[in-house]
C-alpha positions as CSV (number, residue, x, y, z in Angstrom):
1,M,-29.0,34.8,-10.0
2,S,-25.6,36.1,-11.2
3,E,-24.5,36.0,-14.6
4,H,-21.7,34.1,-13.7
5,N,-23.9,31.2,-12.3
6,D,-26.1,31.5,-15.5
7,G,-22.9,31.1,-17.6
8,A,-21.8,28.4,-15.6
9,I,-25.0,26.5,-15.8
10,R,-25.1,27.0,-19.4
11,Q,-21.1,25.6,-19.7
12,L,-22.4,22.5,-17.6
13,L,-25.4,21.7,-19.8
14,G,-23.1,21.9,-22.9
15,H,-20.7,19.7,-21.3
16,L,-23.2,17.1,-20.3
17,R,-24.3,17.1,-23.9
18,Q,-21.0,16.4,-25.0
19,E,-20.7,13.6,-22.4
20,R,-24.2,12.1,-23.6
21,E,-22.8,12.1,-27.2
22,A,-19.5,10.4,-26.2
23,L,-21.6,7.6,-24.3
24,R,-23.8,7.1,-27.2
25,A,-21.2,7.0,-29.9
26,G,-19.1,4.5,-27.8
27,R,-16.2,7.1,-27.5
28,F,-15.4,5.8,-23.7
29,Q,-11.8,7.1,-24.2
30,E,-13.2,10.6,-23.9
31,L,-14.8,10.2,-20.8
32,A,-12.1,10.5,-18.5
33,P,-11.3,14.1,-19.5
34,L,-14.8,14.9,-19.5
35,I,-15.4,13.7,-15.8
36,A,-12.7,15.9,-14.7
37,R,-14.1,18.9,-16.6
38,K,-17.4,18.2,-15.1
39,E,-16.2,18.1,-11.3
40,A,-14.5,21.6,-12.0
41,L,-17.9,23.0,-13.6
42,L,-19.9,21.6,-10.6
43,A,-17.6,23.1,-8.1
44,A,-18.1,26.5,-9.6
45,L,-21.9,26.1,-8.9
46,A,-21.6,25.6,-5.3
47,G,-24.2,27.5,-3.6
48,T,-26.5,27.7,-6.7
49,P,-30.1,27.0,-5.8
50,G,-31.4,23.6,-6.7
51,A,-34.2,24.7,-9.0
52,R,-31.7,26.4,-11.2
53,L,-29.7,23.2,-11.6
54,A,-33.0,20.9,-12.0
55,Q,-32.1,20.6,-15.7
56,A,-28.5,19.7,-15.4
57,Q,-29.6,17.1,-12.7
58,R,-32.0,15.5,-15.1
59,M,-29.4,15.5,-18.0
60,A,-26.5,13.9,-15.6
61,Q,-29.2,11.3,-14.5
62,E,-29.9,10.4,-18.1
63,N,-26.2,10.2,-18.7
64,Q,-25.7,7.9,-15.9
65,H,-28.4,5.6,-17.1
66,L,-26.5,5.7,-20.7
67,L,-23.2,4.7,-18.6
68,K,-24.9,2.0,-16.8
69,A,-26.5,0.4,-20.2
70,A,-23.0,0.7,-21.8
71,I,-21.2,-1.1,-18.8
72,E,-24.0,-3.8,-19.1
73,G,-23.5,-4.1,-22.9
74,V,-19.8,-4.6,-22.2
75,R,-20.2,-7.1,-19.8
76,A,-22.8,-8.9,-21.8
77,A,-20.4,-9.1,-24.6
78,R,-17.7,-10.5,-22.4
79,I,-19.5,-13.2,-21.4
80,R,-20.8,-14.0,-25.0
81,L,-17.1,-14.1,-26.3
82,G,-16.1,-16.3,-23.3
83,E,-19.1,-18.9,-24.5
84,I,-18.0,-18.5,-28.0
85,V,-14.5,-19.3,-27.2
86,Q,-15.4,-22.5,-25.0
């Protein structure tokens, strides 16, 4: 494994941590630039063996679950506000 790939994986893991913190804190305005950066980091890892990417994959899946929960929370809040208005 090259040092470049090790560095790129470390960068991706750090990036995924930033994404997770933004999701947990409800700072959704930060997600668009984070997504663009994540795509660039992933492109740099093309050809890296899957075993080396396992931790990043787990973190990305956790972030996906957090995002899904946030979307469901916003949806529930909209429904509740609609009920209150009526």
